[in-house]
N, CA, C and O of each residue as an XYZ file, in Angstrom:
800
protein
N     115.403     31.864     44.777
C     116.372     32.724     44.128
C     117.726     32.530     44.814
O     117.802     32.520     46.043
N     118.785     32.377     44.031
C     120.116     32.206     44.612
C     120.520     33.435     45.407
O     120.189     34.567     45.055
N     121.254     33.178     46.501
C     121.659     34.286     47.368
C     122.533     35.295     46.633
O     122.360     36.503     46.789
N     123.471     34.799     45.833
C     124.370     35.714     45.130
C     123.607     36.586     44.147
O     123.931     37.759     43.959
N     122.586     36.000     43.520
C     121.789     36.757     42.551
C     120.956     37.822     43.267
O     120.820     38.946     42.782
N     120.401     37.457     44.423
C     119.605     38.399     45.211
C     120.482     39.564     45.667
O     120.078     40.724     45.595
N     121.700     39.236     46.144
C     122.615     40.288     46.593
C     122.978     41.225     45.436
O     123.025     42.444     45.600
N     123.228     40.642     44.288
C     123.565     41.451     43.114
C     122.420     42.389     42.751
O     122.638     43.547     42.393
N     121.192     41.869     42.848
C     120.024     42.711     42.552
C     119.883     43.844     43.557
O     119.568     44.972     43.175
N     120.112     43.561     44.838
C     119.997     44.589     45.878
C     121.033     45.690     45.646
O     120.714     46.877     45.706
N     122.279     45.281     45.380
C     123.332     46.262     45.143
C     123.031     47.073     43.888
O     123.167     48.296     43.892
N     122.622     46.400     42.813
C     122.290     47.101     41.570
C     121.160     48.089     41.784
O     121.215     49.221     41.302
N     120.136     47.660     42.507
C     118.995     48.536     42.783
C     119.444     49.769     43.562
O     119.032     50.888     43.256
N     120.286     49.559     44.564
C     120.768     50.677     45.389
C     121.596     51.661     44.569
O     121.465     52.875     44.726
N     122.450     51.130     43.691
C     123.292     51.998     42.876
C     122.456     52.764     41.856
O     122.638     53.969     41.677
N     121.533     52.061     41.184
C     120.711     52.710     40.164
C     119.822     53.802     40.726
O     119.576     54.805     40.056
N     119.337     53.622     41.945
C     118.464     54.640     42.545
C     119.251     55.615     43.403
O     118.679     56.482     44.064
N     120.592     55.462     43.385
C     121.487     56.304     44.189
C     121.126     56.285     45.659
O     121.363     57.260     46.373
N     120.545     55.165     46.125
C     120.218     55.011     47.531
C     118.997     55.786     47.971
O     118.687     55.839     49.161
N     118.306     56.385     47.028
C     117.145     57.195     47.385
C     115.919     56.329     47.692
O     115.023     56.759     48.420
N     115.876     55.123     47.147
C     114.737     54.229     47.351
C     115.271     52.915     47.903
O     116.240     52.362     47.383
N     114.635     52.419     48.961
C     115.070     51.148     49.545
C     114.686     50.003     48.603
O     113.653     50.068     47.936
N     115.517     48.953     48.547
C     115.191     47.807     47.699
C     113.867     47.191     48.124
O     113.513     47.250     49.301
N     113.127     46.598     47.185
C     111.855     45.961     47.537
C     112.064     44.862     48.569
O     113.090     44.182     48.551
N     111.096     44.681     49.473
C     111.227     43.639     50.503
C     111.470     42.250     49.923
O     112.138     41.423     50.544
N     110.929     41.993     48.736
C     111.105     40.672     48.130
C     112.580     40.367     47.873
O     112.986     39.205     47.891
N     113.369     41.391     47.637
C     114.798     41.172     47.398
C     115.584     40.999     48.685
O     116.612     40.322     48.699
N     115.108     41.609     49.770
C     115.875     41.562     51.017
C     115.438     40.437     51.943
O     116.111     40.162     52.936
N     114.319     39.781     51.635
C     113.866     38.662     52.468
C     114.684     37.429     52.158
O     115.172     37.250     51.042
N     114.827     36.576     53.166
C     115.565     35.332     52.947
C     114.669     34.312     52.262
O     113.444     34.430     52.281
N     115.294     33.311     51.658
C     114.571     32.284     50.932
C     113.654     31.509     51.866
O     114.106     30.968     52.876
N     112.364     31.452     51.533
C     111.382     30.790     52.380
C     111.585     29.278     52.419
O     111.128     28.631     53.362
N     112.250     28.700     51.434
C     112.432     27.258     51.385
C     113.454     26.768     52.400
O     113.428     25.603     52.796
N     114.356     27.655     52.823
C     115.366     27.204     53.786
C     114.726     27.045     55.153
O     113.774     27.754     55.479
N     115.232     26.131     55.948
C     114.613     25.884     57.254
C     114.941     27.011     58.229
O     115.909     27.747     58.037
N     114.137     27.137     59.262
C     114.214     28.239     60.224
C     115.572     28.299     60.904
O     116.084     29.389     61.163
N     116.170     27.134     61.201
C     117.456     27.102     61.885
C     118.549     27.718     61.034
O     119.347     28.513     61.531
N     118.597     27.362     59.755
C     119.647     27.914     58.904
C     119.464     29.410     58.727
O     120.440     30.149     58.594
N     118.189     29.869     58.724
C     117.944     31.308     58.633
C     118.507     32.007     59.854
O     119.181     33.030     59.745
N     118.219     31.436     61.029
C     118.678     32.046     62.260
C     120.206     32.051     62.327
O     120.809     33.051     62.716
N     120.831     30.931     61.947
C     122.281     30.837     61.980
C     122.936     31.836     61.019
O     123.909     32.501     61.376
N     122.406     31.935     59.814
C     122.956     32.871     58.834
C     122.849     34.291     59.341
O     123.795     35.069     59.223
N     121.706     34.634     59.904
C     121.497     35.995     60.391
C     122.395     36.299     61.588
O     122.945     37.395     61.699
N     122.540     35.300     62.497
C     123.371     35.505     63.681
C     124.840     35.695     63.302
O     125.537     36.515     63.899
N     125.311     34.932     62.302
C     126.711     35.035     61.913
C     127.011     36.368     61.226
O     128.049     36.981     61.476
N     126.117     36.802     60.378
C     126.334     38.048     59.650
C     124.991     38.728     59.419
O     124.364     38.525     58.379
N     124.544     39.534     60.380
C     123.220     40.115     60.286
C     123.030     41.066     59.112
O     121.894     41.391     58.768
N     124.097     41.513     58.501
C     123.932     42.438     57.374
C     124.196     41.772     56.031
O     124.308     42.455     55.013
N     124.298     40.432     56.020
C     124.675     39.762     54.782
C     123.673     40.001     53.664
O     124.074     40.107     52.505
N     122.375     40.091     53.973
C     121.379     40.276     52.932
C     120.656     41.616     53.056
O     119.660     41.839     52.368
N     121.128     42.491     53.901
C     120.441     43.752     54.142
C     121.404     44.915     53.983
O     122.562     44.825     54.391
N     120.938     45.999     53.398
C     121.711     47.218     53.254
C     120.930     48.323     53.925
O     119.855     48.703     53.460
N     121.462     48.842     55.015
C     120.711     49.826     55.780
C     120.596     51.130     55.015
O     121.453     51.470     54.199
N     119.531     51.848     55.289
C     119.315     53.152     54.665
C     120.431     54.099     55.089
O     120.854     54.950     54.306
N     120.916     53.956     56.339
C     122.005     54.816     56.813
C     123.278     54.619     55.994
O     123.947     55.588     55.634
N     123.612     53.349     55.699
C     124.846     53.104     54.940
C     124.705     53.607     53.508
O     125.669     54.110     52.931
N     123.519     53.475     52.936
C     123.289     53.983     51.581
C     123.336     55.513     51.593
O     123.897     56.126     50.686
N     122.746     56.126     52.624
C     122.743     57.596     52.735
C     124.166     58.128     52.909
O     124.517     59.164     52.343
N     124.986     57.419     53.691
C     126.377     57.838     53.890
C     127.142     57.775     52.574
O     127.896     58.689     52.241
N     126.944     56.696     51.832
C     127.591     56.550     50.531
C     127.136     57.669     49.592
O     127.942     58.236     48.856
N     125.844     57.979     49.624
C     125.303     59.032     48.765
C     125.919     60.393     49.104
O     126.230     61.172     48.203
N     126.096     60.683     50.401
C     126.691     61.956     50.813
C     128.120     62.068     50.296
O     128.545     63.128     49.835
N     128.864     60.949     50.379
C     130.245     60.954     49.893
C     130.275     61.204     48.387
O     131.090     61.985     47.895
N     129.372     60.527     47.655
C     129.291     60.730     46.209
C     128.939     62.181     45.915
O     129.528     62.797     45.027
N     127.971     62.737     46.663
C     127.542     64.122     46.455
C     128.698     65.099     46.673
O     128.872     66.029     45.886
N     129.495     64.898     47.737
C     130.617     65.801     48.016
C     131.638     65.757     46.889
O     132.143     66.794     46.459
N     131.937     64.568     46.418
C     132.894     64.438     45.324
C     132.345     65.092     44.056
O     133.052     65.827     43.367
N     131.073     64.814     43.762
C     130.452     65.402     42.569
C     130.450     66.917     42.649
O     130.724     67.590     41.655
N     130.144     67.464     43.822
C     130.132     68.917     43.982
C     131.515     69.501     43.717
O     131.650     70.498     43.008
N     132.553     68.869     44.296
C     133.904     69.377     44.073
C     134.293     69.260     42.608
O     134.847     70.198     42.034
N     134.006     68.108     41.995
C     134.372     67.893     40.592
C     133.692     68.937     39.703
O     134.339     69.531     38.841
N     132.400     69.161     39.907
C     131.674     70.152     39.100
C     132.255     71.548     39.293
O     132.470     72.282     38.328
N     132.508     71.906     40.554
C     133.093     73.214     40.869
C     134.456     73.360     40.192
O     134.734     74.382     39.566
N     135.306     72.335     40.318
C     136.667     72.403     39.780
C     136.656     72.500     38.256
O     137.461     73.234     37.683
N     135.765     71.778     37.598
C     135.710     71.796     36.134
C     135.228     73.155     35.627
O     135.754     73.675     34.643
N     134.241     73.722     36.289
C     133.758     75.057     35.902
C     134.867     76.083     36.069
O     135.097     76.905     35.182
N     135.555     76.036     37.207
C     136.659     76.973     37.463
C     137.802     76.774     36.468
O     138.405     77.743     36.006
N     138.096     75.523     36.142
C     139.186     75.233     35.198
C     138.905     75.882     33.847
O     139.798     76.471     33.237
N     137.685     75.774     33.390
C     137.318     76.371     32.100
C     137.399     77.899     32.169
O     137.956     78.534     31.274
N     136.848     78.481     33.226
C     136.863     79.942     33.360
C     138.281     80.487     33.455
O     138.626     81.468     32.797
N     139.106     79.832     34.289
C     140.482     80.317     34.474
C     141.295     80.168     33.185
O     142.143     81.007     32.882
N     141.034     79.106     32.435
C     141.770     78.886     31.182
C     141.482     80.005     30.190
O     142.408     80.600     29.639
N     140.210     80.293     29.960
C     139.873     81.322     28.973
C     140.235     82.722     29.464
O     140.519     83.613     28.663
N     140.224     82.908     30.772
C     140.690     84.191     31.305
C     142.174     84.359     30.980
O     142.615     85.436     30.578
N     142.939     83.278     31.162
C     144.388     83.341     30.876
C     144.638     83.603     29.391
O     145.500     84.410     29.045
N     143.901     82.934     28.519
C     144.130     83.094     27.086
C     143.875     84.538     26.640
O     144.547     85.044     25.741
N     142.914     85.186     27.267
C     142.601     86.562     26.887
C     141.875     86.639     25.549
O     141.646     85.623     24.892
N     141.528     87.827     25.170
C     140.698     88.026     23.969
C     141.475     87.847     22.667
O     140.864     87.680     21.611
N     142.805     87.878     22.717
C     143.594     87.727     21.487
C     143.875     86.262     21.155
O     143.862     85.874     19.987
N     144.125     85.459     22.174
C     144.487     84.050     21.940
C     143.247     83.162     21.877
O     143.202     82.223     21.082
N     142.233     83.450     22.711
C     141.044     82.591     22.797
C     140.415     82.255     21.443
O     140.193     81.076     21.168
N     140.118     83.244     20.581
C     139.435     82.897     19.325
C     140.228     81.944     18.438
O     139.646     81.193     17.654
N     141.544     81.972     18.557
C     142.391     81.148     17.692
C     142.469     79.705     18.193
O     142.459     78.773     17.388
N     142.546     79.509     19.515
C     142.779     78.149     20.032
C     141.562     77.545     20.743
O     141.626     76.395     21.176
N     140.475     78.275     20.873
C     139.337     77.819     21.683
C     138.812     76.451     21.259
O     138.621     75.576     22.104
N     138.579     76.257     19.979
C     138.000     74.991     19.505
C     138.932     73.815     19.776
O     138.506     72.771     20.270
N     140.199     73.997     19.448
C     141.178     72.926     19.664
C     141.364     72.638     21.153
O     141.502     71.484     21.558
N     141.367     73.689     21.956
C     141.478     73.521     23.408
C     140.297     72.708     23.935
O     140.487     71.770     24.709
N     139.080     73.062     23.522
C     137.878     72.356     23.989
C     137.856     70.895     23.556
O     137.357     70.037     24.284
N     138.392     70.612     22.381
C     138.343     69.243     21.862
C     139.479     68.365     22.383
O     139.269     67.186     22.664
N     140.679     68.930     22.512
C     141.837     68.103     22.817
C     142.373     68.230     24.245
O     142.768     67.236     24.854
N     142.387     69.445     24.769
C     143.049     69.684     26.054
C     142.076     69.609     27.221
O     142.349     68.941     28.218
N     140.948     70.288     27.101
C     140.033     70.383     28.240
C     139.506     69.017     28.713
O     139.400     68.811     29.922
N     139.174     68.081     27.820
C     138.765     66.748     28.312
C     139.844     66.075     29.173
O     139.518     65.349     30.113
N     141.109     66.308     28.864
C     142.198     65.716     29.644
C     142.346     66.419     30.996
O     142.704     65.788     31.991
N     142.070     67.730     31.029
C     142.057     68.448     32.306
C     140.949     67.871     33.186
O     141.144     67.654     34.381
N     139.790     67.626     32.584
C     138.667     67.046     33.329
C     139.026     65.671     33.879
O     138.713     65.356     35.028
N     139.684     64.853     33.057
C     140.095     63.515     33.506
C     141.063     63.609     34.690
O     140.958     62.842     35.647
N     141.996     64.545     34.620
C     142.980     64.706     35.706
C     142.286     65.136     36.994
O     142.614     64.633     38.069
N     141.333     66.057     36.898
C     140.584     66.513     38.074
C     139.770     65.364     38.648
O     139.737     65.169     39.863
N     139.118     64.607     37.783
C     138.295     63.478     38.222
C     139.136     62.434     38.946
O     138.752     61.965     40.018
N     140.275     62.067     38.374
C     141.153     61.069     38.997
C     141.650     61.567     40.351
O     141.693     60.808     41.319
N     142.023     62.841     40.416
C     142.499     63.424     41.666
C     141.393     63.395     42.721
O     141.636     62.986     43.857
N     140.182     63.825     42.359
C     139.069     63.893     43.314
C     138.663     62.512     43.812
O     138.282     62.359     44.973
N     138.740     61.510     42.948
C     138.368     60.146     43.362
C     139.374     59.580     44.364
O     139.008     58.793     45.238
N     140.631     59.977     44.236
C     141.676     59.440     45.114
C     141.839     60.250     46.395
O     142.430     59.760     47.357
N     141.329     61.472     46.425
C     141.545     62.350     47.576
C     140.617     61.961     48.722
O     139.463     61.615     48.469
N     141.079     62.006     49.980
C     140.230     61.605     51.116
C     138.958     62.447     51.203
O     139.012     63.677     51.176
N     137.825     61.776     51.308
C     136.518     62.442     51.308
C     136.368     63.417     52.458
O     135.746     64.468     52.301
N     136.936     63.082     53.629
C     136.733     63.922     54.819
C     137.423     65.281     54.717
O     137.069     66.192     55.464
N     138.393     65.447     53.819
C     139.055     66.747     53.674
C     138.807     67.387     52.311
O     139.434     68.388     51.964
N     137.899     66.811     51.551
C     137.579     67.335     50.222
C     137.043     68.762     50.295
O     137.269     69.562     49.387
N     136.336     69.076     51.372
C     135.756     70.420     51.515
C     136.822     71.500     51.720
O     136.513     72.688     51.631
N     138.068     71.110     51.992
C     139.150     72.081     52.181
C     139.784     72.540     50.869
O     140.608     73.455     50.864
N     139.399     71.905     49.752
C     140.061     72.207     48.486
C     139.476     73.442     47.820
O     138.266     73.667     47.842
N     140.356     74.235     47.229
C     139.964     75.447     46.517
C     140.734     75.527     45.207
O     141.718     74.817     44.998
N     140.259     76.414     44.324
C     140.921     76.675     43.046
C     141.415     78.118     43.072
O     140.683     79.019     43.482
N     142.648     78.341     42.638
C     143.138     79.717     42.570
C     142.313     80.489     41.547
O     141.803     79.917     40.583
N     142.188     81.792     41.769
C     141.276     82.580     40.935
C     141.956     83.461     39.895
O     141.282     83.979     39.005
N     143.242     83.644     39.977
C     143.902     84.565     39.058
C     145.014     83.870     38.278
O     146.102     83.647     38.808
N     144.741     83.529     37.019
C     145.835     82.977     36.214
C     146.898     84.044     35.992
O     146.597     85.238     36.019
N     148.119     83.627     35.778
C     149.204     84.600     35.617
C     149.254     85.094     34.168
O     148.910     84.371     33.233
N     149.686     86.325     34.013
C     149.775     86.946     32.696
C     151.188     86.919     32.153
O     152.035     86.146     32.601
N     151.422     87.780     31.179
C     152.761     87.857     30.580
C     153.115     86.591     29.833
O     152.394     86.171     28.927
N     154.226     85.983     30.213
C     154.641     84.715     29.591
C     154.744     83.592     30.629
O     155.235     82.507     30.316
N     154.283     83.843     31.865
C     154.378     82.813     32.907
C     153.353     81.706     32.666
O     152.392     81.904     31.923
N     153.548     80.554     33.283
C     152.835     79.338     32.923
C     151.509     79.093     33.647
O     150.644     78.408     33.100
N     151.325     79.610     34.819
C     150.186     79.219     35.668
C     148.827     79.516     35.028
O     148.543     80.641     34.617
N     147.984     78.453     34.956
C     146.577     78.635     34.586
C     145.776     78.682     35.884
O     145.138     79.688     36.196
N     145.817     77.573     36.643
C     145.175     77.535     37.964
C     145.815     76.421     38.778
O     146.420     75.498     38.232
N     145.670     76.525     40.087
C     146.157     75.504     41.008
C     144.992     75.033     41.874
O     144.080     75.802     42.179
N     145.034     73.771     42.263
C     144.117     73.249     43.282
C     144.935     73.166     44.563
O     146.009     72.564     44.585
N     144.422     73.772     45.630
C     145.191     73.820     46.874
C     144.298     73.555     48.079
O     143.073     73.641     47.992
N     144.929     73.233     49.202
C     144.230     73.026     50.467
C     144.185     74.363     51.195
O     145.226     74.916     51.548
N     142.984     74.881     51.419
C     142.867     76.224     52.009
C     143.292     76.265     53.473
O     143.590     77.343     53.987
N     143.329     75.119     54.162
C     143.753     75.126     55.563
C     145.274     75.157     55.686
O     145.816     75.830     56.563
N     145.958     74.431     54.811
C     147.422     74.403     54.867
C     148.060     75.401     53.896
O     149.249     75.703     53.996
N     147.257     75.906     52.957
C     147.727     76.838     51.911
C     148.742     76.177     50.971
O     149.521     76.865     50.311
N     148.727     74.852     50.914
C     149.673     74.137     50.062
C     148.989     73.683     48.774
O     147.853     73.209     48.788
N     149.715     73.839     47.650
C     149.211     73.374     46.359
C     149.217     71.853     46.312
O     150.072     71.193     46.904
N     148.233     71.315     45.587
C     148.155     69.871     45.378
C     148.305     69.524     43.899
O     148.971     68.549     43.550
N     147.685     70.322     43.033
C     147.826     70.174     41.583
C     148.079     71.550     40.983
O     147.496     72.545     41.415
N     148.945     71.594     39.994
C     149.217     72.852     39.297
C     149.032     72.627     37.800
O     149.734     71.817     37.196
N     148.093     73.343     37.213
C     147.844     73.255     35.771
C     148.523     74.449     35.087
O     148.273     75.605     35.426
N     149.386     74.134     34.118
C     150.211     75.152     33.473
C     150.146     75.032     31.955
O     149.768     73.998     31.405
N     150.526     76.126     31.297
C     150.725     76.113     29.844
C     152.045     76.817     29.558
O     152.261     77.954     29.976
N     152.920     76.128     28.843
C     154.256     76.650     28.541
C     154.313     77.015     27.055
O     153.692     76.359     26.219
N     155.055     78.053     26.747
C     155.278     78.438     25.351
C     156.535     77.735     24.858
O     157.615     77.911     25.423
N     156.394     76.951     23.821
C     157.543     76.248     23.242
C     157.804     76.786     21.840
O     156.885     77.204     21.136
N     159.078     76.765     21.449
C     159.450     77.155     20.096
C     160.542     76.219     19.582
O     161.721     76.573     19.553
N     160.121     75.003     19.171
C     161.114     74.074     18.616
C     161.734     74.678     17.345
O     161.069     75.438     16.641
N     162.975     74.354     17.051
C     163.625     74.926     15.863
C     162.814     74.681     14.584
O     162.428     73.551     14.286
N     162.571     75.739     13.851
C     161.866     75.686     12.560
C     160.448     75.136     12.624
O     159.919     74.672     11.614
N     159.824     75.184     13.805
C     158.458     74.650     13.923
C     157.443     75.690     14.377
O     156.267     75.364     14.543
N     157.860     76.911     14.579
C     156.921     77.921     15.045
C     156.692     77.836     16.552
O     157.487     77.246     17.284
N     155.588     78.438     17.000
C     155.279     78.524     18.429
C     154.154     77.560     18.797
O     153.168     77.417     18.073
N     154.330     76.910     19.931
C     153.358     75.941     20.443
C     152.991     76.295     21.879
O     153.793     76.879     22.608
N     151.764     75.935     22.283
C     151.345     76.026     23.682
C     151.315     74.605     24.226
O     150.524     73.777     23.774
N     152.171     74.329     25.188
C     152.264     72.994     25.788
C     151.512     72.988     27.121
O     151.916     73.662     28.069
N     150.421     72.227     27.189
C     149.600     72.132     28.395
C     150.022     70.913     29.207
O     150.202     69.823     28.664
N     150.178     71.108     30.505
C     150.607     70.026     31.389
C     150.193     70.366     32.820
O     149.722     71.467     33.107
N     150.384     69.387     33.710
C     150.146     69.663     35.129
C     151.206     68.973     35.972
O     151.895     68.057     35.522
N     151.314     69.445     37.215
C     152.269     68.908     38.191
C     151.468     68.508     39.431
O     150.406     69.070     39.698
N     151.987     67.523     40.192
C     151.300     67.107     41.417
C     152.234     67.203     42.623
O     153.458     67.217     42.493
N     151.622     67.267     43.777
C     152.390     67.335     45.022
C     153.076     66.008     45.339
O     153.976     65.975     46.178
N     152.679     64.924     44.695
C     153.244     63.602     44.980
C     154.755     63.556     44.768
O     155.466     62.842     45.474
N     155.243     64.326     43.786
C     156.691     64.343     43.536
C     157.254     65.767     43.659
O     158.231     66.119     42.998
N     156.621     66.571     44.512
C     157.029     67.960     44.725
C     157.014     68.761     43.419
O     157.853     69.637     43.210
N     156.051     68.450     42.545
C     155.801     69.202     41.311
C     156.950     69.124     40.307
O     157.137     70.039     39.505
N     157.713     68.042     40.350
C     158.871     67.910     39.461
C     158.481     67.409     38.068
O     158.963     67.936     37.066
N     157.608     66.388     37.998
C     157.269     65.781     36.707
C     156.235     66.603     35.953
O     155.358     67.230     36.547
N     156.360     66.583     34.628
C     155.355     67.179     33.758
C     154.397     66.073     33.317
O     154.817     65.100     32.692
N     153.130     66.218     33.637
C     152.107     65.285     33.165
C     151.449     65.947     31.955
O     150.666     66.888     32.088
N     151.782     65.438     30.788
C     151.372     66.094     29.542
C     149.863     66.005     29.303
O     149.245     64.959     29.500
N     149.293     67.128     28.875
C     147.879     67.191     28.491
C     147.734     67.379     26.984
O     146.686     67.072     26.416
N     148.768     67.876     26.347
C     148.732     68.083     24.904
C     149.330     69.420     24.523
O     149.688     70.222     25.386
N     149.436     69.657     23.218
C     150.015     70.900     22.713
C     149.160     71.429     21.572
O     148.561     70.665     20.815
N     149.116     72.757     21.464
C     148.369     73.418     20.394
C     149.335     74.333     19.648
O     150.050     75.135     20.248
N     149.335     74.192     18.327
C     150.194     75.038     17.498
C     149.594     76.436     17.421
O     148.390     76.596     17.226
N     150.459     77.461     17.579
C     150.004     78.839     17.471
C     150.239     79.375     16.055
O     149.298     79.564     15.285
N     151.491     79.611     15.735
C     151.851     80.245     14.459
C     153.370     80.345     14.438
O     154.038     79.999     15.412
N     153.907     80.819     13.322
C     155.346     81.098     13.284
C     155.647     82.431     13.955
O     156.774     82.672     14.389
N     154.649     83.287     14.042
C     154.822     84.575     14.721
C     154.686     84.383     16.234
O     154.015     83.458     16.692
N     155.324     85.260     16.998
C     155.271     85.195     18.452
C     153.854     85.471     18.942
O     153.238     86.450     18.519
N     153.319     84.612     19.841
C     151.953     84.845     20.339
C     151.892     86.048     21.284
O     152.904     86.437     21.867
N     150.707     86.630     21.429
C     150.549     87.732     22.396
C     150.773     87.216     23.807
O     150.789     86.008     24.042
N     150.945     88.128     24.733
C     151.095     87.730     26.131
C     149.770     87.236     26.675
O     148.704     87.591     26.172
N     149.851     86.401     27.725
C     148.638     85.914     28.368
C     147.866     87.082     28.989
O     148.455     88.092     29.376
N     146.572     86.935     29.076
C     145.631     87.905     29.642
C     145.429     89.131     28.741
O     144.726     90.069     29.118
N     146.046     89.124     27.550
C     145.908     90.320     26.710
C     144.696     90.207     25.783
O     144.426     91.122     25.005
């Protein structure tokens, strides 16, 4: 079996089993046809070239687990905080459109952020629990609980373009540019009449 093919199988096996099961010995053994000297030389030069330790797979799994835990937590909180902000008057009108058009983009933004954020400080991240009411924009923020600094801010703005009625513009800001840019998530049309206040 070619070395590259064997390595590909070992990596695929490890990924598919999430590192819970060690690859079969047949995949990790060196080719019996090669002479003993070349085996020894290959192993001496790079002892891990054909082997993936259980420790390294377990470490990778822990990192994946931490990210998955944060992503799941953040997505659940994002949904709860959003509907809390909409309140009982706005939710029934925009819920379906929000779930179909806006919420998947919120999930994508959280996922991209979590994948790029350093794993060793992921446990410091929290979600704010109280969306703002009235006409203010805040839905929820992701922040570092040790520094108390925001990292992502998810907002919804009320827009009223001339002769177009009222719209809810969903967007987020990041700490990368001191929250200056609007990263658009989408807009939902309300009505020509003024919408109720948030949390109502």
